[in-house]
ZAVO-740724 format. One record per residue (C-alpha): residue number from 1; x, y, z. Coordinates in Angstrom, 1 decimal, always signed. Layout:
<baros>
<baro><num>NUM</num><u>X</u><v>Y</v><w>Z</w></baro>
...
</baros>
This chain:
<baros>
<baro><num>1</num><u>-70.3</u><v>+120.4</v><w>+85.9</w></baro>
<baro><num>2</num><u>-68.4</u><v>+122.8</v><w>+83.7</w></baro>
<baro><num>3</num><u>-69.7</u><v>+126.2</v><w>+82.9</w></baro>
<baro><num>4</num><u>-70.7</u><v>+126.7</v><w>+79.3</w></baro>
<baro><num>5</num><u>-69.8</u><v>+129.7</v><w>+77.2</w></baro>
<baro><num>6</num><u>-71.6</u><v>+130.4</v><w>+73.9</w></baro>
<baro><num>7</num><u>-69.5</u><v>+132.2</v><w>+71.3</w></baro>
<baro><num>8</num><u>-70.2</u><v>+132.9</v><w>+67.7</w></baro>
<baro><num>9</num><u>-69.0</u><v>+134.7</v><w>+64.5</w></baro>
<baro><num>10</num><u>-70.0</u><v>+138.3</v><w>+64.2</w></baro>
<baro><num>11</num><u>-72.0</u><v>+137.3</v><w>+61.1</w></baro>
<baro><num>12</num><u>-74.8</u><v>+136.2</v><w>+63.6</w></baro>
<baro><num>13</num><u>-75.9</u><v>+139.9</v><w>+63.3</w></baro>
<baro><num>14</num><u>-77.5</u><v>+140.1</v><w>+66.7</w></baro>
<baro><num>15</num><u>-77.9</u><v>+143.5</v><w>+68.5</w></baro>
<baro><num>16</num><u>-75.6</u><v>+144.5</v><w>+71.4</w></baro>
<baro><num>17</num><u>-78.6</u><v>+144.1</v><w>+73.6</w></baro>
<baro><num>18</num><u>-79.2</u><v>+140.5</v><w>+72.5</w></baro>
<baro><num>19</num><u>-75.5</u><v>+139.6</v><w>+72.9</w></baro>
<baro><num>20</num><u>-75.7</u><v>+141.0</v><w>+76.5</w></baro>
<baro><num>21</num><u>-79.0</u><v>+139.3</v><w>+77.3</w></baro>
<baro><num>22</num><u>-77.8</u><v>+135.9</v><w>+76.2</w></baro>
<baro><num>23</num><u>-74.2</u><v>+136.4</v><w>+77.3</w></baro>
<baro><num>24</num><u>-72.8</u><v>+135.5</v><w>+73.9</w></baro>
<baro><num>25</num><u>-69.4</u><v>+136.6</v><w>+72.7</w></baro>
<baro><num>26</num><u>-69.1</u><v>+137.5</v><w>+69.0</w></baro>
<baro><num>27</num><u>-65.8</u><v>+137.2</v><w>+67.3</w></baro>
<baro><num>28</num><u>-65.5</u><v>+139.8</v><w>+64.5</w></baro>
<baro><num>29</num><u>-64.5</u><v>+139.1</v><w>+61.0</w></baro>
<baro><num>30</num><u>-62.1</u><v>+141.5</v><w>+59.3</w></baro>
<baro><num>31</num><u>-63.4</u><v>+144.0</v><w>+56.7</w></baro>
<baro><num>32</num><u>-60.8</u><v>+145.9</v><w>+54.6</w></baro>
<baro><num>33</num><u>-61.7</u><v>+149.2</v><w>+52.9</w></baro>
<baro><num>34</num><u>-58.7</u><v>+150.0</v><w>+50.8</w></baro>
<baro><num>35</num><u>-55.9</u><v>+150.5</v><w>+53.3</w></baro>
<baro><num>36</num><u>-58.2</u><v>+150.5</v><w>+56.3</w></baro>
<baro><num>37</num><u>-58.6</u><v>+147.2</v><w>+58.2</w></baro>
<baro><num>38</num><u>-61.8</u><v>+147.1</v><w>+60.3</w></baro>
<baro><num>39</num><u>-63.7</u><v>+144.6</v><w>+62.4</w></baro>
<baro><num>40</num><u>-67.2</u><v>+143.6</v><w>+61.7</w></baro>
<baro><num>41</num><u>-69.6</u><v>+145.0</v><w>+64.4</w></baro>
<baro><num>42</num><u>-66.8</u><v>+146.9</v><w>+66.1</w></baro>
<baro><num>43</num><u>-65.4</u><v>+149.8</v><w>+64.1</w></baro>
<baro><num>44</num><u>-67.2</u><v>+149.9</v><w>+60.7</w></baro>
<baro><num>45</num><u>-70.8</u><v>+150.5</v><w>+59.7</w></baro>
<baro><num>46</num><u>-72.7</u><v>+149.5</v><w>+56.7</w></baro>
<baro><num>47</num><u>-73.2</u><v>+153.1</v><w>+55.8</w></baro>
<baro><num>48</num><u>-69.4</u><v>+153.5</v><w>+55.6</w></baro>
<baro><num>49</num><u>-69.2</u><v>+150.3</v><w>+53.5</w></baro>
<baro><num>50</num><u>-71.8</u><v>+151.5</v><w>+51.0</w></baro>
<baro><num>51</num><u>-70.1</u><v>+154.9</v><w>+50.8</w></baro>
<baro><num>52</num><u>-66.8</u><v>+153.2</v><w>+50.0</w></baro>
<baro><num>53</num><u>-68.4</u><v>+151.0</v><w>+47.3</w></baro>
<baro><num>54</num><u>-70.1</u><v>+154.1</v><w>+45.8</w></baro>
<baro><num>55</num><u>-66.8</u><v>+156.1</v><w>+45.7</w></baro>
<baro><num>56</num><u>-64.5</u><v>+153.3</v><w>+44.5</w></baro>
<baro><num>57</num><u>-66.8</u><v>+151.0</v><w>+42.5</w></baro>
<baro><num>58</num><u>-65.4</u><v>+148.1</v><w>+44.5</w></baro>
<baro><num>59</num><u>-66.5</u><v>+146.1</v><w>+47.5</w></baro>
<baro><num>60</num><u>-64.5</u><v>+145.9</v><w>+50.7</w></baro>
<baro><num>61</num><u>-62.7</u><v>+142.6</v><w>+51.3</w></baro>
<baro><num>62</num><u>-64.0</u><v>+140.4</v><w>+54.1</w></baro>
<baro><num>63</num><u>-61.8</u><v>+137.8</v><w>+55.8</w></baro>
<baro><num>64</num><u>-62.5</u><v>+134.8</v><w>+57.9</w></baro>
<baro><num>65</num><u>-61.5</u><v>+134.7</v><w>+61.5</w></baro>
<baro><num>66</num><u>-58.0</u><v>+133.1</v><w>+61.7</w></baro>
<baro><num>67</num><u>-57.2</u><v>+129.8</v><w>+63.4</w></baro>
<baro><num>68</num><u>-55.2</u><v>+131.8</v><w>+65.9</w></baro>
<baro><num>69</num><u>-58.1</u><v>+134.1</v><w>+66.6</w></baro>
<baro><num>70</num><u>-60.3</u><v>+131.1</v><w>+67.5</w></baro>
<baro><num>71</num><u>-57.6</u><v>+129.5</v><w>+69.6</w></baro>
<baro><num>72</num><u>-57.2</u><v>+132.7</v><w>+71.7</w></baro>
<baro><num>73</num><u>-60.9</u><v>+132.9</v><w>+72.3</w></baro>
<baro><num>74</num><u>-61.4</u><v>+129.2</v><w>+73.1</w></baro>
<baro><num>75</num><u>-58.3</u><v>+129.0</v><w>+75.3</w></baro>
<baro><num>76</num><u>-59.4</u><v>+132.0</v><w>+77.3</w></baro>
<baro><num>77</num><u>-62.7</u><v>+130.3</v><w>+78.2</w></baro>
<baro><num>78</num><u>-61.4</u><v>+126.8</v><w>+78.8</w></baro>
<baro><num>79</num><u>-58.7</u><v>+128.3</v><w>+81.0</w></baro>
<baro><num>80</num><u>-61.5</u><v>+129.8</v><w>+83.0</w></baro>
<baro><num>81</num><u>-63.1</u><v>+126.4</v><w>+83.5</w></baro>
<baro><num>82</num><u>-65.7</u><v>+126.6</v><w>+80.7</w></baro>
<baro><num>83</num><u>-66.7</u><v>+124.4</v><w>+77.9</w></baro>
<baro><num>84</num><u>-67.4</u><v>+126.3</v><w>+74.7</w></baro>
<baro><num>85</num><u>-70.1</u><v>+126.0</v><w>+72.0</w></baro>
<baro><num>86</num><u>-69.2</u><v>+128.1</v><w>+69.0</w></baro>
<baro><num>87</num><u>-71.7</u><v>+128.9</v><w>+66.2</w></baro>
<baro><num>88</num><u>-70.1</u><v>+129.5</v><w>+62.8</w></baro>
<baro><num>89</num><u>-71.4</u><v>+131.0</v><w>+59.5</w></baro>
<baro><num>90</num><u>-72.1</u><v>+128.3</v><w>+56.9</w></baro>
<baro><num>91</num><u>-69.0</u><v>+126.5</v><w>+55.6</w></baro>
<baro><num>92</num><u>-70.4</u><v>+127.1</v><w>+52.1</w></baro>
<baro><num>93</num><u>-69.9</u><v>+130.8</v><w>+52.6</w></baro>
<baro><num>94</num><u>-66.7</u><v>+131.2</v><w>+54.6</w></baro>
<baro><num>95</num><u>-63.6</u><v>+129.4</v><w>+55.9</w></baro>
<baro><num>96</num><u>-64.6</u><v>+130.3</v><w>+59.5</w></baro>
<baro><num>97</num><u>-66.0</u><v>+126.8</v><w>+60.4</w></baro>
<baro><num>98</num><u>-62.9</u><v>+125.1</v><w>+59.0</w></baro>
<baro><num>99</num><u>-60.6</u><v>+127.4</v><w>+61.0</w></baro>
<baro><num>100</num><u>-62.6</u><v>+127.0</v><w>+64.2</w></baro>
<baro><num>101</num><u>-62.4</u><v>+123.2</v><w>+63.9</w></baro>
<baro><num>102</num><u>-58.6</u><v>+123.4</v><w>+63.4</w></baro>
<baro><num>103</num><u>-58.4</u><v>+125.6</v><w>+66.5</w></baro>
<baro><num>104</num><u>-60.5</u><v>+123.2</v><w>+68.6</w></baro>
<baro><num>105</num><u>-58.3</u><v>+120.2</v><w>+67.7</w></baro>
<baro><num>106</num><u>-56.6</u><v>+119.0</v><w>+70.9</w></baro>
<baro><num>107</num><u>-58.8</u><v>+121.1</v><w>+73.1</w></baro>
<baro><num>108</num><u>-61.2</u><v>+119.4</v><w>+75.5</w></baro>
<baro><num>109</num><u>-64.8</u><v>+120.7</v><w>+75.7</w></baro>
<baro><num>110</num><u>-64.8</u><v>+123.0</v><w>+72.6</w></baro>
<baro><num>111</num><u>-67.6</u><v>+122.4</v><w>+70.1</w></baro>
<baro><num>112</num><u>-67.6</u><v>+124.4</v><w>+66.8</w></baro>
<baro><num>113</num><u>-71.1</u><v>+124.1</v><w>+65.1</w></baro>
<baro><num>114</num><u>-71.6</u><v>+124.8</v><w>+61.5</w></baro>
<baro><num>115</num><u>-74.9</u><v>+126.7</v><w>+61.4</w></baro>
<baro><num>116</num><u>-75.2</u><v>+126.0</v><w>+57.7</w></baro>
<baro><num>117</num><u>-76.6</u><v>+129.5</v><w>+57.7</w></baro>
<baro><num>118</num><u>-75.8</u><v>+133.2</v><w>+57.9</w></baro>
<baro><num>119</num><u>-76.8</u><v>+136.4</v><w>+59.6</w></baro>
<baro><num>120</num><u>-79.5</u><v>+136.1</v><w>+62.3</w></baro>
<baro><num>121</num><u>-80.3</u><v>+132.6</v><w>+61.1</w></baro>
<baro><num>122</num><u>-77.0</u><v>+131.7</v><w>+62.8</w></baro>
<baro><num>123</num><u>-78.0</u><v>+134.1</v><w>+65.6</w></baro>
<baro><num>124</num><u>-81.2</u><v>+132.1</v><w>+66.2</w></baro>
<baro><num>125</num><u>-79.0</u><v>+129.1</v><w>+66.9</w></baro>
<baro><num>126</num><u>-76.7</u><v>+131.1</v><w>+69.2</w></baro>
<baro><num>127</num><u>-79.6</u><v>+132.3</v><w>+71.3</w></baro>
<baro><num>128</num><u>-81.1</u><v>+128.8</v><w>+71.4</w></baro>
<baro><num>129</num><u>-77.7</u><v>+127.5</v><w>+72.6</w></baro>
<baro><num>130</num><u>-77.6</u><v>+130.0</v><w>+75.4</w></baro>
<baro><num>131</num><u>-81.1</u><v>+129.0</v><w>+76.5</w></baro>
<baro><num>132</num><u>-80.2</u><v>+125.3</v><w>+76.5</w></baro>
<baro><num>133</num><u>-77.1</u><v>+126.1</v><w>+78.5</w></baro>
<baro><num>134</num><u>-79.2</u><v>+127.9</v><w>+81.1</w></baro>
<baro><num>135</num><u>-81.5</u><v>+124.9</v><w>+81.3</w></baro>
<baro><num>136</num><u>-78.5</u><v>+122.7</v><w>+82.3</w></baro>
<baro><num>137</num><u>-77.7</u><v>+120.8</v><w>+79.1</w></baro>
<baro><num>138</num><u>-74.1</u><v>+119.9</v><w>+78.5</w></baro>
<baro><num>139</num><u>-72.0</u><v>+121.4</v><w>+75.7</w></baro>
<baro><num>140</num><u>-72.0</u><v>+118.1</v><w>+73.8</w></baro>
<baro><num>141</num><u>-75.8</u><v>+117.9</v><w>+74.1</w></baro>
<baro><num>142</num><u>-76.2</u><v>+121.5</v><w>+72.9</w></baro>
<baro><num>143</num><u>-74.0</u><v>+121.0</v><w>+69.9</w></baro>
<baro><num>144</num><u>-75.9</u><v>+117.8</v><w>+68.9</w></baro>
<baro><num>145</num><u>-79.3</u><v>+119.6</v><w>+69.3</w></baro>
<baro><num>146</num><u>-78.2</u><v>+122.5</v><w>+67.2</w></baro>
<baro><num>147</num><u>-77.4</u><v>+120.2</v><w>+64.4</w></baro>
<baro><num>148</num><u>-81.0</u><v>+119.1</v><w>+64.4</w></baro>
<baro><num>149</num><u>-82.4</u><v>+122.6</v><w>+64.8</w></baro>
<baro><num>150</num><u>-80.4</u><v>+124.0</v><w>+61.9</w></baro>
<baro><num>151</num><u>-82.4</u><v>+121.8</v><w>+59.5</w></baro>
<baro><num>152</num><u>-85.6</u><v>+123.6</v><w>+60.6</w></baro>
<baro><num>153</num><u>-84.3</u><v>+127.2</v><w>+60.1</w></baro>
<baro><num>154</num><u>-86.2</u><v>+129.2</v><w>+57.5</w></baro>
<baro><num>155</num><u>-83.9</u><v>+131.9</v><w>+56.3</w></baro>
<baro><num>156</num><u>-84.3</u><v>+134.1</v><w>+53.3</w></baro>
<baro><num>157</num><u>-84.1</u><v>+137.8</v><w>+52.3</w></baro>
<baro><num>158</num><u>-85.2</u><v>+140.0</v><w>+49.4</w></baro>
<baro><num>159</num><u>-82.7</u><v>+142.2</v><w>+47.6</w></baro>
<baro><num>160</num><u>-83.3</u><v>+145.6</v><w>+46.2</w></baro>
<baro><num>161</num><u>-80.2</u><v>+145.4</v><w>+43.9</w></baro>
<baro><num>162</num><u>-78.0</u><v>+142.6</v><w>+42.6</w></baro>
<baro><num>163</num><u>-75.1</u><v>+145.0</v><w>+42.2</w></baro>
<baro><num>164</num><u>-73.3</u><v>+143.8</v><w>+45.4</w></baro>
<baro><num>165</num><u>-73.8</u><v>+140.1</v><w>+44.7</w></baro>
<baro><num>166</num><u>-72.4</u><v>+140.7</v><w>+41.2</w></baro>
<baro><num>167</num><u>-69.4</u><v>+142.7</v><w>+42.5</w></baro>
<baro><num>168</num><u>-68.8</u><v>+139.9</v><w>+45.0</w></baro>
<baro><num>169</num><u>-68.7</u><v>+137.3</v><w>+42.3</w></baro>
<baro><num>170</num><u>-71.9</u><v>+135.6</v><w>+43.4</w></baro>
<baro><num>171</num><u>-74.1</u><v>+136.7</v><w>+40.5</w></baro>
<baro><num>172</num><u>-73.3</u><v>+137.1</v><w>+36.7</w></baro>
<baro><num>173</num><u>-73.4</u><v>+140.4</v><w>+35.0</w></baro>
<baro><num>174</num><u>-76.0</u><v>+139.1</v><w>+32.6</w></baro>
<baro><num>175</num><u>-78.3</u><v>+138.1</v><w>+35.5</w></baro>
<baro><num>176</num><u>-77.8</u><v>+141.4</v><w>+37.3</w></baro>
<baro><num>177</num><u>-78.5</u><v>+143.4</v><w>+34.1</w></baro>
<baro><num>178</num><u>-81.6</u><v>+141.3</v><w>+33.3</w></baro>
<baro><num>179</num><u>-83.0</u><v>+141.8</v><w>+36.8</w></baro>
<baro><num>180</num><u>-82.4</u><v>+145.5</v><w>+36.6</w></baro>
<baro><num>181</num><u>-84.0</u><v>+145.9</v><w>+33.2</w></baro>
<baro><num>182</num><u>-87.1</u><v>+143.9</v><w>+34.3</w></baro>
<baro><num>183</num><u>-87.2</u><v>+145.7</v><w>+37.7</w></baro>
<baro><num>184</num><u>-87.1</u><v>+142.3</v><w>+39.4</w></baro>
<baro><num>185</num><u>-86.1</u><v>+142.0</v><w>+43.1</w></baro>
<baro><num>186</num><u>-85.1</u><v>+138.4</v><w>+43.9</w></baro>
<baro><num>187</num><u>-85.6</u><v>+136.5</v><w>+47.1</w></baro>
<baro><num>188</num><u>-82.5</u><v>+134.6</v><w>+48.2</w></baro>
<baro><num>189</num><u>-83.1</u><v>+131.4</v><w>+50.2</w></baro>
<baro><num>190</num><u>-80.6</u><v>+129.5</v><w>+52.3</w></baro>
<baro><num>191</num><u>-80.9</u><v>+125.8</v><w>+51.7</w></baro>
<baro><num>192</num><u>-80.5</u><v>+123.1</v><w>+54.4</w></baro>
<baro><num>193</num><u>-77.0</u><v>+122.4</v><w>+53.0</w></baro>
<baro><num>194</num><u>-75.9</u><v>+125.9</v><w>+53.7</w></baro>
<baro><num>195</num><u>-75.8</u><v>+127.2</v><w>+50.2</w></baro>
<baro><num>196</num><u>-78.0</u><v>+130.0</v><w>+48.7</w></baro>
<baro><num>197</num><u>-80.4</u><v>+129.8</v><w>+45.8</w></baro>
<baro><num>198</num><u>-82.9</u><v>+132.1</v><w>+44.2</w></baro>
<baro><num>199</num><u>-86.5</u><v>+131.9</v><w>+45.3</w></baro>
<baro><num>200</num><u>-89.4</u><v>+134.0</v><w>+44.2</w></baro>
<baro><num>201</num><u>-88.9</u><v>+137.1</v><w>+42.1</w></baro>
<baro><num>202</num><u>-90.8</u><v>+140.3</v><w>+43.1</w></baro>
<baro><num>203</num><u>-91.6</u><v>+143.3</v><w>+41.1</w></baro>
<baro><num>204</num><u>-92.7</u><v>+146.8</v><w>+42.2</w></baro>
<baro><num>205</num><u>-91.4</u><v>+149.5</v><w>+44.4</w></baro>
<baro><num>206</num><u>-89.4</u><v>+148.8</v><w>+47.6</w></baro>
<baro><num>207</num><u>-92.4</u><v>+148.8</v><w>+49.9</w></baro>
<baro><num>208</num><u>-94.5</u><v>+146.5</v><w>+47.7</w></baro>
<baro><num>209</num><u>-91.5</u><v>+144.2</v><w>+47.3</w></baro>
<baro><num>210</num><u>-90.8</u><v>+143.9</v><w>+51.1</w></baro>
<baro><num>211</num><u>-94.5</u><v>+143.4</v><w>+52.1</w></baro>
<baro><num>212</num><u>-95.2</u><v>+140.9</v><w>+49.3</w></baro>
<baro><num>213</num><u>-92.0</u><v>+139.0</v><w>+50.3</w></baro>
<baro><num>214</num><u>-93.1</u><v>+138.8</v><w>+54.0</w></baro>
<baro><num>215</num><u>-96.6</u><v>+137.6</v><w>+53.0</w></baro>
<baro><num>216</num><u>-95.0</u><v>+135.0</v><w>+50.8</w></baro>
<baro><num>217</num><u>-92.9</u><v>+133.6</v><w>+53.7</w></baro>
<baro><num>218</num><u>-95.5</u><v>+133.8</v><w>+56.4</w></baro>
<baro><num>219</num><u>-99.1</u><v>+134.2</v><w>+55.2</w></baro>
<baro><num>220</num><u>-101.0</u><v>+130.9</v><w>+55.5</w></baro>
<baro><num>221</num><u>-97.9</u><v>+129.0</v><w>+56.6</w></baro>
<baro><num>222</num><u>-98.8</u><v>+126.4</v><w>+59.2</w></baro>
<baro><num>223</num><u>-95.2</u><v>+125.2</v><w>+59.6</w></baro>
<baro><num>224</num><u>-94.0</u><v>+128.2</v><w>+61.5</w></baro>
<baro><num>225</num><u>-92.8</u><v>+127.9</v><w>+65.1</w></baro>
<baro><num>226</num><u>-94.5</u><v>+130.8</v><w>+66.9</w></baro>
<baro><num>227</num><u>-91.5</u><v>+131.5</v><w>+69.1</w></baro>
<baro><num>228</num><u>-88.8</u><v>+134.0</v><w>+68.1</w></baro>
<baro><num>229</num><u>-88.6</u><v>+135.6</v><w>+64.6</w></baro>
<baro><num>230</num><u>-85.8</u><v>+137.8</v><w>+63.4</w></baro>
<baro><num>231</num><u>-86.3</u><v>+140.7</v><w>+61.0</w></baro>
<baro><num>232</num><u>-82.9</u><v>+141.7</v><w>+59.8</w></baro>
<baro><num>233</num><u>-82.1</u><v>+144.4</v><w>+57.3</w></baro>
<baro><num>234</num><u>-79.3</u><v>+146.6</v><w>+55.8</w></baro>
<baro><num>235</num><u>-80.0</u><v>+150.3</v><w>+56.1</w></baro>
<baro><num>236</num><u>-83.7</u><v>+149.9</v><w>+55.3</w></baro>
<baro><num>237</num><u>-85.7</u><v>+153.1</v><w>+55.9</w></baro>
<baro><num>238</num><u>-87.1</u><v>+153.0</v><w>+59.4</w></baro>
<baro><num>239</num><u>-90.7</u><v>+153.7</v><w>+58.2</w></baro>
<baro><num>240</num><u>-90.6</u><v>+150.5</v><w>+56.1</w></baro>
<baro><num>241</num><u>-89.0</u><v>+148.5</v><w>+58.8</w></baro>
<baro><num>242</num><u>-91.9</u><v>+149.5</v><w>+61.1</w></baro>
<baro><num>243</num><u>-94.4</u><v>+148.4</v><w>+58.4</w></baro>
<baro><num>244</num><u>-92.6</u><v>+145.1</v><w>+58.0</w></baro>
<baro><num>245</num><u>-92.7</u><v>+144.4</v><w>+61.7</w></baro>
<baro><num>246</num><u>-96.4</u><v>+145.3</v><w>+61.9</w></baro>
<baro><num>247</num><u>-97.1</u><v>+142.9</v><w>+59.0</w></baro>
<baro><num>248</num><u>-95.1</u><v>+140.1</v><w>+60.7</w></baro>
<baro><num>249</num><u>-97.0</u><v>+140.6</v><w>+63.9</w></baro>
<baro><num>250</num><u>-100.4</u><v>+140.5</v><w>+62.1</w></baro>
<baro><num>251</num><u>-99.6</u><v>+137.2</v><w>+60.3</w></baro>
<baro><num>252</num><u>-98.6</u><v>+135.1</v><w>+63.3</w></baro>
<baro><num>253</num><u>-98.6</u><v>+135.5</v><w>+67.1</w></baro>
<baro><num>254</num><u>-94.9</u><v>+135.2</v><w>+67.7</w></baro>
<baro><num>255</num><u>-93.6</u><v>+135.2</v><w>+71.3</w></baro>
<baro><num>256</num><u>-90.9</u><v>+137.6</v><w>+70.3</w></baro>
<baro><num>257</num><u>-90.1</u><v>+139.7</v><w>+67.3</w></baro>
<baro><num>258</num><u>-86.5</u><v>+140.9</v><w>+67.1</w></baro>
<baro><num>259</num><u>-85.4</u><v>+143.6</v><w>+64.7</w></baro>
<baro><num>260</num><u>-81.7</u><v>+143.7</v><w>+63.9</w></baro>
<baro><num>261</num><u>-79.3</u><v>+145.3</v><w>+61.4</w></baro>
<baro><num>262</num><u>-76.9</u><v>+143.2</v><w>+59.4</w></baro>
<baro><num>263</num><u>-73.3</u><v>+143.9</v><w>+60.0</w></baro>
<baro><num>264</num><u>-70.7</u><v>+144.9</v><w>+57.4</w></baro>
<baro><num>265</num><u>-69.7</u><v>+141.4</v><w>+56.4</w></baro>
<baro><num>266</num><u>-73.2</u><v>+140.3</v><w>+55.4</w></baro>
<baro><num>267</num><u>-74.1</u><v>+143.8</v><w>+54.2</w></baro>
<baro><num>268</num><u>-71.2</u><v>+143.9</v><w>+51.8</w></baro>
<baro><num>269</num><u>-72.8</u><v>+141.0</v><w>+49.8</w></baro>
<baro><num>270</num><u>-76.5</u><v>+141.9</v><w>+50.2</w></baro>
<baro><num>271</num><u>-76.3</u><v>+145.7</v><w>+49.5</w></baro>
<baro><num>272</num><u>-78.5</u><v>+148.4</v><w>+51.0</w></baro>
<baro><num>273</num><u>-82.2</u><v>+148.0</v><w>+51.8</w></baro>
<baro><num>274</num><u>-82.1</u><v>+144.2</v><w>+51.9</w></baro>
<baro><num>275</num><u>-84.4</u><v>+142.6</v><w>+54.4</w></baro>
<baro><num>276</num><u>-85.2</u><v>+139.1</v><w>+55.6</w></baro>
<baro><num>277</num><u>-87.4</u><v>+137.2</v><w>+58.0</w></baro>
<baro><num>278</num><u>-85.7</u><v>+134.3</v><w>+59.8</w></baro>
<baro><num>279</num><u>-87.6</u><v>+131.8</v><w>+61.9</w></baro>
<baro><num>280</num><u>-87.8</u><v>+128.1</v><w>+62.8</w></baro>
<baro><num>281</num><u>-90.1</u><v>+125.7</v><w>+61.1</w></baro>
<baro><num>282</num><u>-92.0</u><v>+122.9</v><w>+62.9</w></baro>
<baro><num>283</num><u>-90.6</u><v>+120.4</v><w>+60.5</w></baro>
<baro><num>284</num><u>-87.5</u><v>+120.5</v><w>+58.2</w></baro>
</baros>
């Protein structure tokens, strides 16, 4: 039986500890700040990104992993006798999945999987894949199972500003201005088709917004799988992250609560002080 290696895009936004624990290799997307070309999760922080945006009024440019980048990774593992299951960011948000599929053409035992998701929602699938590999499932079986599991991901986040979505062309200036004037903080929900839509709209200060959002996703929700939940944020004050985690733990008895920071690719579109809770539902 071939060994199985789980790889993913850096947009999975797991911590270095989680990547080591599950033996997952993350391939970094490129992030360009002016003349400086960086790599997500390697040599650029969200703090640097937000400082750049503040000084220049523009967002860094993010680039999908190239076909050649995927080929190099996949070939390295297949040459070592492994099959590869690779988890991609949603095809609705990036060309990464398309490039991974092109790279995998003609290779035996390489399975790109469109997570139809982003950030640690994709990370949930990567960790699940590693657990299934440890249980002895084949790469083909894992890829097929992930396609079912992705329909049960519940992924959302609440923004403190629409400025970054607006600068990135994902939100009109009128919508951004209206939300700012009304002091609204929108919830963004990832649909089962991998696209994003606006959910509830919250009003109030940052703490009230975050805690109301978490209650809205979890309180009284009987469709929650009490396994692993991710709390992922972009430069949120630690005191508020701690309050968010305490609330999550009080609402459900999760087996594991993982707190992670979003990388520069995701952070460039969400803006600072964004936070989300990402978990599996019992049914789609």
